[in-house]
BALUMGU-146590 format. One record per atom (N, C-alpha, C): residue number from 1; residue in one letter; atom name; x, y, z. Coordinates in nm, 2 decimals. Atoms other than C-alpha are relative to their C-alpha. Layout:
<ketis>
KETI  resi  resn  name       X       Y       Z
KETI   NUM     a    CA       X       Y       Z
...
</ketis>
This chain:
<ketis>
KETI  resi  resn  name       X       Y       Z
KETI     1     m     N    0.07   -0.12    0.00
KETI     1     m    CA   -3.15   10.23    8.60
KETI     1     m     C    0.08    0.12   -0.04
KETI     2     p     N   -0.08   -0.12    0.04
KETI     2     p    CA   -2.86   10.48    8.57
KETI     2     p     C    0.03    0.00   -0.15
KETI     3     s     N   -0.02    0.00    0.14
KETI     3     s    CA   -2.80   10.36    8.21
KETI     3     s     C   -0.12    0.05   -0.08
KETI     4     i     N    0.12   -0.06    0.06
KETI     4     i    CA   -3.16   10.44    8.12
KETI     4     i     C    0.00    0.15    0.01
KETI     5     l     N   -0.01   -0.14   -0.02
KETI     5     l    CA   -3.12   10.78    8.27
KETI     5     l     C    0.10    0.07   -0.09
KETI     6     s     N   -0.10   -0.06    0.08
KETI     6     s    CA   -2.80   10.84    8.09
KETI     6     s     C   -0.04   -0.01   -0.15
KETI     7     r     N    0.04    0.01    0.14
KETI     7     r    CA   -2.95   10.72    7.76
KETI     7     r     C   -0.11    0.10   -0.04
KETI     8     y     N    0.12   -0.08    0.03
KETI     8     y    CA   -3.27   10.93    7.78
KETI     8     y     C    0.01    0.15    0.04
KETI     9     a     N    0.00   -0.13   -0.05
KETI     9     a    CA   -3.18   11.25    7.96
KETI     9     a     C    0.02    0.11   -0.11
KETI    10     t     N   -0.03   -0.10    0.11
KETI    10     t    CA   -3.03   11.44    7.66
KETI    10     t     C   -0.10   -0.01   -0.11
KETI    11     p     N    0.10    0.00    0.10
KETI    11     p    CA   -3.28   11.31    7.40
KETI    11     p     C   -0.13    0.06    0.05
KETI    12     l     N    0.12   -0.06   -0.05
KETI    12     l    CA   -3.57   11.41    7.63
KETI    12     l     C    0.01    0.15    0.01
KETI    13     i     N   -0.02   -0.14    0.00
KETI    13     i    CA   -3.42   11.75    7.68
KETI    13     i     C   -0.02    0.06   -0.14
KETI    14     t     N    0.01   -0.05    0.14
KETI    14     t    CA   -3.39   11.79    7.30
KETI    14     t     C   -0.14    0.00   -0.05
KETI    15     g     N    0.13    0.01    0.04
KETI    15     g    CA   -3.74   11.67    7.23
KETI    15     g     C   -0.09    0.10    0.06
KETI    16     l     N    0.09   -0.09   -0.07
KETI    16     l    CA   -3.91   11.87    7.50
KETI    16     l     C    0.04    0.15   -0.03
KETI    17     f     N   -0.04   -0.14    0.04
KETI    17     f    CA   -3.70   12.18    7.40
KETI    17     f     C   -0.06    0.04   -0.13
KETI    18     v     N    0.06   -0.03    0.13
KETI    18     v    CA   -3.82   12.15    7.04
KETI    18     v     C   -0.15    0.03    0.02
KETI    19     v     N    0.14   -0.03   -0.03
KETI    19     v    CA   -4.18   12.13    7.17
KETI    19     v     C   -0.02    0.14    0.06
KETI    20     s     N    0.00   -0.13   -0.07
KETI    20     s    CA   -4.12   12.43    7.40
KETI    20     s     C    0.03    0.11   -0.10
KETI    21     l     N   -0.03   -0.10    0.10
KETI    21     l    CA   -3.96   12.62    7.11
KETI    21     l     C   -0.11    0.03   -0.09
KETI    22     v     N    0.11   -0.01    0.10
KETI    22     v    CA   -4.24   12.56    6.86
KETI    22     v     C   -0.12    0.07    0.07
KETI    23     s     N    0.12   -0.05   -0.07
KETI    23     s    CA   -4.52   12.63    7.12
KETI    23     s     C    0.03    0.14    0.05
KETI    24     g     N   -0.04   -0.14   -0.04
KETI    24     g    CA   -4.33   12.94    7.25
KETI    24     g     C   -0.01    0.10   -0.11
KETI    25     v     N    0.00   -0.09    0.11
KETI    25     v    CA   -4.29   13.09    6.91
KETI    25     v     C   -0.15    0.02   -0.04
KETI    26     a     N    0.14   -0.02    0.04
KETI    26     a    CA   -4.66   13.02    6.83
KETI    26     a     C   -0.07    0.09    0.10
KETI    27     l     N    0.06   -0.09   -0.10
KETI    27     l    CA   -4.76   13.19    7.16
KETI    27     l     C    0.04    0.14   -0.02
KETI    28     f     N   -0.05   -0.13    0.02
KETI    28     f    CA   -4.54   13.48    7.09
KETI    28     f     C   -0.07    0.07   -0.11
KETI    29     f     N    0.07   -0.06    0.11
KETI    29     f    CA   -4.71   13.54    6.76
KETI    29     f     C   -0.16   -0.02    0.01
KETI    30     h     N    0.15    0.01   -0.02
KETI    30     h    CA   -5.06   13.47    6.91
KETI    30     h     C   -0.07   -0.10   -0.10
KETI    31     y     N    0.05    0.10    0.10
KETI    31     y    CA   -5.11   13.17    6.68
KETI    31     y     C   -0.04   -0.13    0.08
KETI    32     g     N    0.05    0.12   -0.07
KETI    32     g    CA   -5.32   12.88    6.82
KETI    32     g     C    0.02    0.00    0.15
KETI    33     t     N   -0.02   -0.01   -0.14
KETI    33     t    CA   -5.31   13.01    7.17
KETI    33     t     C   -0.07   -0.11    0.08
KETI    34     a     N    0.08    0.10   -0.07
KETI    34     a    CA   -5.58   12.77    7.28
KETI    34     a     C    0.06   -0.13    0.00
KETI    35     y     N   -0.06    0.13    0.01
KETI    35     y    CA   -5.38   12.48    7.16
KETI    35     y     C    0.14   -0.01    0.07
KETI    36     f     N   -0.14    0.00   -0.05
KETI    36     f    CA   -5.03   12.58    7.27
KETI    36     f     C    0.02    0.04    0.14
KETI    37     h     N   -0.02   -0.05   -0.13
KETI    37     h    CA   -5.08   12.75    7.60
KETI    37     h     C    0.03   -0.11    0.11
KETI    38     s     N   -0.02    0.10   -0.11
KETI    38     s    CA   -5.13   12.45    7.83
KETI    38     s     C    0.11   -0.10   -0.04
KETI    39     m     N   -0.11    0.09    0.04
KETI    39     m    CA   -4.90   12.23    7.62
KETI    39     m     C    0.14    0.07    0.04
KETI    40     h     N   -0.13   -0.07   -0.03
KETI    40     h    CA   -4.62   12.49    7.66
KETI    40     h     C    0.03    0.00    0.15
KETI    41     e     N   -0.02    0.00   -0.14
KETI    41     e    CA   -4.67   12.53    8.03
KETI    41     e     C    0.03   -0.14    0.06
KETI    42     w     N   -0.02    0.13   -0.06
KETI    42     w    CA   -4.70   12.16    8.12
KETI    42     w     C    0.13   -0.07   -0.05
KETI    43     l     N   -0.12    0.07    0.04
KETI    43     l    CA   -4.43   12.03    7.90
KETI    43     l     C    0.13    0.07    0.03
KETI    44     s     N   -0.11   -0.07   -0.05
KETI    44     s    CA   -4.20   12.30    8.01
KETI    44     s     C    0.03   -0.04    0.15
KETI    45     m     N   -0.02    0.05   -0.13
KETI    45     m    CA   -4.25   12.17    8.36
KETI    45     m     C    0.06   -0.14    0.00
KETI    46     v     N   -0.06    0.13    0.02
KETI    46     v    CA   -4.18   11.82    8.24
KETI    46     v     C    0.15    0.01   -0.03
KETI    47     l     N   -0.14   -0.02    0.04
KETI    47     l    CA   -3.86   11.95    8.09
KETI    47     l     C    0.10    0.01    0.12
KETI    48     i     N   -0.08   -0.02   -0.12
KETI    48     i    CA   -3.73   12.02    8.44
KETI    48     i     C    0.07   -0.14    0.04
KETI    49     a     N   -0.06    0.13   -0.05
KETI    49     a    CA   -3.68   11.64    8.52
KETI    49     a     C    0.12   -0.04   -0.09
KETI    50     p     N   -0.11    0.04    0.08
KETI    50     p    CA   -3.46   11.56    8.22
KETI    50     p     C    0.12    0.10    0.01
KETI    51     f     N   -0.10   -0.10   -0.02
KETI    51     f    CA   -3.27   11.89    8.27
KETI    51     f     C    0.08   -0.04    0.12
KETI    52     v     N   -0.07    0.03   -0.13
KETI    52     v    CA   -3.19   11.79    8.63
KETI    52     v     C    0.08   -0.13   -0.02
KETI    53     l     N   -0.07    0.12    0.03
KETI    53     l    CA   -3.09   11.44    8.51
KETI    53     l     C    0.12    0.03   -0.08
KETI    54     h     N   -0.11   -0.04    0.09
KETI    54     h    CA   -2.87   11.59    8.24
KETI    54     h     C    0.11    0.07    0.08
KETI    55     i     N   -0.09   -0.07   -0.09
KETI    55     i    CA   -2.70   11.82    8.50
KETI    55     i     C    0.07   -0.10    0.09
KETI    56     w     N   -0.05    0.10   -0.09
KETI    56     w    CA   -2.66   11.53    8.74
KETI    56     w     C    0.10   -0.09   -0.07
KETI    57     k     N   -0.08    0.09    0.08
KETI    57     k    CA   -2.51   11.31    8.47
KETI    57     k     C    0.13    0.07   -0.04
KETI    58     n     N   -0.12   -0.07    0.05
KETI    58     n    CA   -2.26   11.58    8.36
KETI    58     n     C    0.05    0.10    0.10
KETI    59     w     N   -0.03   -0.09   -0.11
KETI    59     w    CA   -2.20   11.74    8.70
KETI    59     w     C    0.14    0.06   -0.01
KETI    60     r     N   -0.14   -0.05    0.00
KETI    60     r    CA   -1.82   11.76    8.68
KETI    60     r     C    0.03    0.09   -0.12
KETI    61     s     N   -0.02   -0.09    0.12
KETI    61     s    CA   -1.82   11.91    8.33
KETI    61     s     C   -0.07    0.13    0.02
KETI    62     f     N    0.08   -0.12   -0.03
KETI    62     f    CA   -2.09   12.15    8.44
KETI    62     f     C    0.07    0.09    0.09
KETI    63     l     N   -0.07   -0.08   -0.10
KETI    63     l    CA   -1.88   12.27    8.73
KETI    63     l     C    0.11    0.08   -0.07
KETI    64     t     N   -0.11   -0.07    0.06
KETI    64     t    CA   -1.60   12.37    8.50
KETI    64     t     C   -0.04    0.13   -0.07
KETI    65     y     N    0.06   -0.12    0.05
KETI    65     y    CA   -1.83   12.63    8.34
KETI    65     y     C    0.01    0.12    0.09
KETI    66     f     N   -0.01   -0.10   -0.10
KETI    66     f    CA   -1.82   12.82    8.66
KETI    66     f     C    0.14    0.06    0.03
KETI    67     k     N   -0.13   -0.05   -0.01
KETI    67     k    CA   -1.45   12.86    8.64
KETI    67     k     C    0.03    0.11   -0.11
KETI    68     r     N   -0.02   -0.09    0.11
KETI    68     r    CA   -1.49   13.07    8.32
KETI    68     r     C   -0.10    0.12    0.01
KETI    69     p     N    0.08   -0.11   -0.01
KETI    69     p    CA   -1.63   13.42    8.30
KETI    69     p     C   -0.13   -0.01   -0.08
KETI    70     a     N    0.12    0.01    0.08
KETI    70     a    CA   -1.88   13.32    8.03
KETI    70     a     C   -0.13   -0.04    0.08
KETI    71     m     N    0.12    0.04   -0.08
KETI    71     m    CA   -2.11   13.15    8.29
KETI    71     m     C   -0.05    0.11    0.08
KETI    72     a     N    0.04   -0.11   -0.08
KETI    72     a    CA   -2.12   13.45    8.51
KETI    72     a     C   -0.07    0.11   -0.08
KETI    73     v     N    0.05   -0.10    0.09
KETI    73     v    CA   -2.18   13.69    8.22
KETI    73     v     C   -0.14   -0.05   -0.05
KETI    74     t     N    0.13    0.05    0.06
KETI    74     t    CA   -2.46   13.47    8.08
KETI    74     t     C   -0.11    0.00    0.11
KETI    75     l     N    0.10    0.01   -0.11
KETI    75     l    CA   -2.63   13.42    8.42
KETI    75     l     C   -0.05    0.15    0.04
KETI    76     v     N    0.04   -0.14   -0.03
KETI    76     v    CA   -2.62   13.80    8.49
KETI    76     v     C   -0.09    0.06   -0.11
KETI    77     a     N    0.08   -0.05    0.11
KETI    77     a    CA   -2.75   13.88    8.14
KETI    77     a     C   -0.14   -0.06    0.00
KETI    78     s     N    0.13    0.06    0.00
KETI    78     s    CA   -3.03   13.63    8.18
KETI    78     s     C   -0.09    0.06    0.12
KETI    79     l     N    0.07   -0.06   -0.11
KETI    79     l    CA   -3.13   13.77    8.52
KETI    79     l     C   -0.04    0.14   -0.04
KETI    80     a     N    0.03   -0.14    0.05
KETI    80     a    CA   -3.12   14.13    8.37
KETI    80     a     C   -0.12   -0.01   -0.10
KETI    81     a     N    0.11    0.01    0.10
KETI    81     a    CA   -3.34   14.02    8.08
KETI    81     a     C   -0.13   -0.03    0.07
KETI    82     s     N    0.13    0.03   -0.06
KETI    82     s    CA   -3.60   13.87    8.31
KETI    82     s     C   -0.05    0.11    0.09
KETI    83     a     N    0.04   -0.12   -0.08
KETI    83     a    CA   -3.59   14.18    8.53
KETI    83     a     C   -0.08    0.10   -0.08
KETI    84     i     N    0.07   -0.09    0.09
KETI    84     i    CA   -3.70   14.38    8.23
KETI    84     i     C   -0.15   -0.02    0.00
KETI    85     f     N    0.14    0.03    0.00
KETI    85     f    CA   -4.03   14.20    8.24
KETI    85     f     C   -0.07    0.00    0.13
KETI    86     v     N    0.06    0.01   -0.13
KETI    86     v    CA   -4.08   14.15    8.61
KETI    86     v     C   -0.01    0.13    0.08
KETI    87     v     N    0.00   -0.12   -0.08
KETI    87     v    CA   -3.98   14.48    8.76
KETI    87     v     C   -0.11    0.10   -0.02
KETI    88     p     N    0.11   -0.09    0.02
KETI    88     p    CA   -4.24   14.70    8.59
KETI    88     p     C   -0.13   -0.05    0.06
KETI    89     v     N    0.12    0.06   -0.05
KETI    89     v    CA   -4.52   14.46    8.69
KETI    89     v     C    0.00    0.01    0.15
KETI    90     m     N   -0.01    0.00   -0.15
KETI    90     m    CA   -4.39   14.43    9.05
KETI    90     m     C   -0.02    0.14    0.05
KETI    91     s     N    0.00   -0.14   -0.05
KETI    91     s    CA   -4.35   14.81    9.08
KETI    91     s     C   -0.14    0.06   -0.01
KETI    92     s     N    0.14   -0.05    0.02
KETI    92     s    CA   -4.71   14.87    8.96
KETI    92     s     C   -0.10   -0.08    0.08
KETI    93     a     N    0.10    0.08   -0.07
KETI    93     a    CA   -4.87   14.59    9.16
KETI    93     a     C   -0.06    0.06    0.12
KETI    94     g     N    0.05   -0.06   -0.12
KETI    94     g    CA   -4.90   14.78    9.48
KETI    94     g     C   -0.09    0.12   -0.03
KETI    95     s     N    0.09   -0.11    0.03
KETI    95     s    CA   -5.07   15.07    9.30
KETI    95     s     C   -0.12   -0.04   -0.07
KETI    96     g     N    0.12    0.04    0.06
KETI    96     g    CA   -5.35   14.86    9.17
KETI    96     g     C    0.03   -0.03   -0.15
KETI    97     g     N   -0.04    0.03    0.14
KETI    97     g    CA   -5.16   14.80    8.84
KETI    97     g     C    0.01   -0.15   -0.03
KETI    98     g     N   -0.02    0.14    0.03
KETI    98     g    CA   -5.03   14.48    8.71
KETI    98     g     C    0.00   -0.01   -0.16
KETI    99     r     N    0.00    0.03    0.15
KETI    99     r    CA   -5.04   14.32    8.36
KETI    99     r     C   -0.13    0.07   -0.05
KETI   100     p     N    0.11   -0.07    0.06
KETI   100     p    CA   -5.27   14.54    8.15
KETI   100     p     C   -0.12   -0.09   -0.04
KETI   101     d     N    0.11    0.09    0.05
KETI   101     d    CA   -5.46   14.25    8.00
KETI   101     d     C   -0.07   -0.06    0.12
KETI   102     m     N    0.07    0.05   -0.12
KETI   102     m    CA   -5.53   14.11    8.35
KETI   102     m     C   -0.08    0.10    0.07
KETI   103     v     N    0.08   -0.11   -0.06
KETI   103     v    CA   -5.65   14.45    8.47
KETI   103     v     C   -0.13    0.01   -0.08
KETI   104     v     N    0.12   -0.01    0.08
KETI   104     v    CA   -5.90   14.46    8.18
KETI   104     v     C   -0.09   -0.12    0.02
KETI   105     l     N    0.08    0.12   -0.02
KETI   105     l    CA   -6.01   14.10    8.23
KETI   105     l     C   -0.07    0.01    0.14
KETI   106     s     N    0.06   -0.02   -0.13
KETI   106     s    CA   -6.07   14.17    8.60
KETI   106     s     C   -0.11    0.10    0.00
KETI   107     a     N    0.10   -0.10    0.01
KETI   107     a    CA   -6.27   14.48    8.52
KETI   107     a     C   -0.13   -0.06   -0.07
KETI   108     v     N    0.12    0.06    0.07
KETI   108     v    CA   -6.49   14.28    8.27
KETI   108     v     C   -0.07   -0.10    0.09
KETI   109     q     N    0.06    0.11   -0.08
KETI   109     q    CA   -6.54   13.99    8.51
KETI   109     q     C   -0.08    0.06    0.12
KETI   110     n     N    0.06   -0.06   -0.11
KETI   110     n    CA   -6.64   14.23    8.79
KETI   110     n     C   -0.11    0.10   -0.03
KETI   111     a     N    0.10   -0.09    0.04
KETI   111     a    CA   -6.86   14.46    8.59
KETI   111     a     C   -0.14   -0.06   -0.01
KETI   112     p     N    0.13    0.05    0.01
KETI   112     p    CA   -7.24   14.42    8.59
KETI   112     p     C   -0.02   -0.04   -0.15
KETI   113     i     N    0.03    0.05    0.14
KETI   113     i    CA   -7.37   14.23    8.28
KETI   113     i     C   -0.06    0.12   -0.08
KETI   114     a     N    0.06   -0.11    0.07
KETI   114     a    CA   -7.57   14.55    8.19
KETI   114     a     C    0.11    0.09   -0.06
KETI   115     a     N   -0.10   -0.09    0.04
KETI   115     a    CA   -7.24   14.74    8.16
KETI   115     a     C    0.09   -0.06   -0.11
KETI   116     i     N   -0.09    0.07    0.11
KETI   116     i    CA   -7.05   14.48    7.94
KETI   116     i     C   -0.08   -0.05   -0.12
KETI   117     a     N    0.08    0.05    0.11
KETI   117     a    CA   -7.34   14.37    7.72
KETI   117     a     C    0.03    0.08   -0.13
KETI   118     p     N   -0.02   -0.08    0.13
KETI   118     p    CA   -7.29   14.66    7.47
KETI   118     p     C    0.13   -0.03   -0.07
KETI   119     v     N   -0.13    0.03    0.06
KETI   119     v    CA   -6.93   14.57    7.42
KETI   119     v     C    0.00   -0.12   -0.09
KETI   120     f     N    0.02    0.12    0.08
KETI   120     f    CA   -7.05   14.23    7.28
KETI   120     f     C   -0.11    0.01   -0.09
KETI   121     g     N    0.11   -0.02    0.10
KETI   121     g    CA   -7.32   14.39    7.07
KETI   121     g     C   -0.14   -0.04    0.05
KETI   122     h     N    0.13    0.04   -0.06
KETI   122     h    CA   -7.61   14.31    7.31
KETI   122     h     C   -0.05    0.11    0.09
KETI   123     d     N    0.05   -0.08   -0.11
KETI   123     d    CA   -7.84   14.49    7.54
KETI   123     d     C    0.00   -0.10    0.12
KETI   124     a     N   -0.01    0.08   -0.12
KETI   124     a    CA   -7.86   14.36    7.90
KETI   124     a     C   -0.08   -0.13   -0.01
KETI   125     d     N    0.09    0.12    0.00
KETI   125     d    CA   -8.16   14.13    7.84
KETI   125     d     C    0.05   -0.10   -0.10
KETI   126     s     N   -0.04    0.10    0.10
KETI   126     s    CA   -8.03   13.97    7.52
KETI   126     s     C    0.13   -0.07    0.04
KETI   127     f     N   -0.12    0.06   -0.05
KETI   127     f    CA   -7.69   13.91    7.68
KETI   127     f     C   -0.03   -0.10    0.11
KETI   128     a     N    0.04    0.09   -0.11
KETI   128     a    CA   -7.85   13.75    7.99
KETI   128     a     C   -0.07   -0.12   -0.06
KETI   129     k     N    0.08    0.11    0.06
KETI   129     k    CA   -8.08   13.54    7.77
KETI   129     k     C    0.10   -0.09   -0.08
KETI   130     a     N   -0.10    0.09    0.07
KETI   130     a    CA   -7.78   13.42    7.56
KETI   130     a     C    0.09   -0.08    0.10
KETI   131     l     N   -0.07    0.08   -0.10
KETI   131     l    CA   -7.59   13.32    7.87
KETI   131     l     C   -0.08   -0.11    0.06
KETI   132     r     N    0.09    0.10   -0.05
KETI   132     r    CA   -7.89   13.14    8.00
KETI   132     r     C   -0.01   -0.12   -0.10
KETI   133     s     N    0.01    0.11    0.10
KETI   133     s    CA   -7.92   12.95    7.67
KETI   133     s     C    0.13   -0.09   -0.01
KETI   134     k     N   -0.13    0.08   -0.01
KETI   134     k    CA   -7.56   12.83    7.73
KETI   134     k     C    0.01   -0.07    0.13
KETI   135     g     N    0.00    0.08   -0.13
KETI   135     g    CA   -7.65   12.68    8.07
KETI   135     g     C    0.04    0.08    0.12
KETI   136     f     N   -0.04   -0.08   -0.12
KETI   136     f    CA   -7.56   12.97    8.30
KETI   136     f     C   -0.12    0.06    0.07
KETI   137     t     N    0.10   -0.06   -0.08
KETI   137     t    CA   -7.77   13.10    8.58
KETI   137     t     C    0.02    0.15    0.01
KETI   138     v     N   -0.01   -0.15    0.00
KETI   138     v    CA   -7.84   13.47    8.53
KETI   138     v     C   -0.13    0.04    0.07
KETI   139     v     N    0.12   -0.04   -0.08
KETI   139     v    CA   -8.08   13.62    8.79
KETI   139     v     C   -0.03    0.15   -0.04
KETI   140     s     N    0.03   -0.14    0.03
KETI   140     s    CA   -8.04   13.99    8.70
KETI   140     s     C    0.12    0.06   -0.08
KETI   141     a     N   -0.10   -0.06    0.08
KETI   141     a    CA   -7.84   14.22    8.47
KETI   141     a     C    0.10    0.08    0.09
KETI   142     d     N   -0.09   -0.06   -0.10
KETI   142     d    CA   -7.68   14.36    8.79
KETI   142     d     C    0.11   -0.09    0.04
KETI   143     q     N   -0.10    0.10   -0.03
KETI   143     q    CA   -7.48   14.04    8.83
KETI   143     q     C    0.13    0.02   -0.08
KETI   144     s     N   -0.13    0.00    0.08
KETI   144     s    CA   -7.11   14.03    8.73
KETI   144     s     C    0.02   -0.14   -0.06
KETI   145     l     N   -0.03    0.14    0.06
KETI   145     l    CA   -6.97   13.74    8.53
KETI   145     l     C    0.05   -0.09    0.11
KETI   146     l     N   -0.05    0.09   -0.11
KETI   146     l    CA   -6.80   13.62    8.85
KETI   146     l     C   -0.12   -0.05    0.08
KETI   147     d     N    0.12    0.04   -0.07
KETI   147     d    CA   -7.15   13.61    9.02
KETI   147     d     C   -0.07   -0.11   -0.09
KETI   148     v     N    0.06    0.10    0.09
KETI   148     v    CA   -7.29   13.42    8.71
KETI   148     v     C    0.07   -0.13    0.01
KETI   149     a     N   -0.08    0.12   -0.01
KETI   149     a    CA   -7.01   13.17    8.73
KETI   149     a     C   -0.03   -0.07    0.13
KETI   150     a     N    0.02    0.06   -0.13
KETI   150     a    CA   -7.06   13.11    9.10
KETI   150     a     C   -0.15   -0.05    0.01
KETI   151     a     N    0.14    0.04   -0.01
KETI   151     a    CA   -7.44   13.09    9.07
KETI   151     a     C   -0.03   -0.13   -0.09
KETI   152     s     N    0.02    0.11    0.10
KETI   152     s    CA   -7.40   12.84    8.78
KETI   152     s     C    0.08   -0.12    0.04
KETI   153     g     N   -0.09    0.11   -0.04
KETI   153     g    CA   -7.14   12.62    8.96
KETI   153     g     C    0.10   -0.03   -0.10
KETI   154     k     N   -0.11    0.02    0.10
KETI   154     k    CA   -6.89   12.68    8.69
KETI   154     k     C    0.11    0.10    0.03
KETI   155     s     N   -0.11   -0.09   -0.02
KETI   155     s    CA   -6.56   12.86    8.66
KETI   155     s     C   -0.02    0.13   -0.08
KETI   156     t     N    0.01   -0.12    0.08
KETI   156     t    CA   -6.52   13.21    8.54
KETI   156     t     C    0.05   -0.02   -0.14
KETI   157     r     N   -0.05    0.03    0.13
KETI   157     r    CA   -6.32   13.07    8.26
KETI   157     r     C   -0.11   -0.06   -0.09
KETI   158     d     N    0.11    0.06    0.07
KETI   158     d    CA   -6.62   12.87    8.15
KETI   158     d     C   -0.09    0.11   -0.06
KETI   159     v     N    0.09   -0.11    0.04
KETI   159     v    CA   -6.83   13.19    8.14
KETI   159     v     C    0.07    0.09   -0.11
KETI   160     m     N   -0.08   -0.08    0.10
KETI   160     m    CA   -6.55   13.38    7.95
KETI   160     m     C    0.00   -0.06   -0.14
KETI   161     f     N    0.00    0.06    0.13
KETI   161     f    CA   -6.54   13.12    7.68
KETI   161     f     C   -0.14    0.00   -0.06
KETI   162     a     N    0.14    0.00    0.06
KETI   162     a    CA   -6.92   13.13    7.64
KETI   162     a     C   -0.06    0.14   -0.02
KETI   163     l     N    0.06   -0.14    0.02
KETI   163     l    CA   -6.96   13.51    7.61
KETI   163     l     C   -0.06    0.01   -0.13
KETI   164     p     N    0.07   -0.01    0.12
KETI   164     p    CA   -7.22   13.57    7.35
KETI   164     p     C    0.05    0.12   -0.08
KETI   165     r     N   -0.04   -0.11    0.08
KETI   165     r    CA   -7.09   13.78    7.06
KETI   165     r     C   -0.09    0.01   -0.12
KETI   166     r     N    0.08   -0.02    0.12
KETI   166     r    CA   -7.28   13.93    6.77
KETI   166     r     C    0.08    0.04   -0.11
</ketis>
């Protein structure tokens, strides 16, 4: 078994890194998001196992990096780079902020159908009718998309993908 791990740890890291690289670049440029999002998330999680095996296999060599300043500088720079993205969201989270796209999404999901229908080129009745035609239970135009999802026994994501556009 150890020889199999030794043989495949680095090739798996390489293959999964290339997949992560390509899908990450596609996501960055908003290309094929529906195709790449889940792939990027899941295969990045799978990448953890060969990474751990690679570190385990090369543990002694890995420890020598900590004797040089390059490792400390790199780790601090990486932490600082991640803080640039995390700190603003964390600092606005308590004030009702957060990621702007998630704030908008939440507002759309919680608004009554009558309020969001015009955004999609509908009046309340045609919007509700279009949702019904796609298999959703819409009782009134005062329902939110969250209510429609719950009444239909479906996820909010299902409703969001089925939003009728004109």
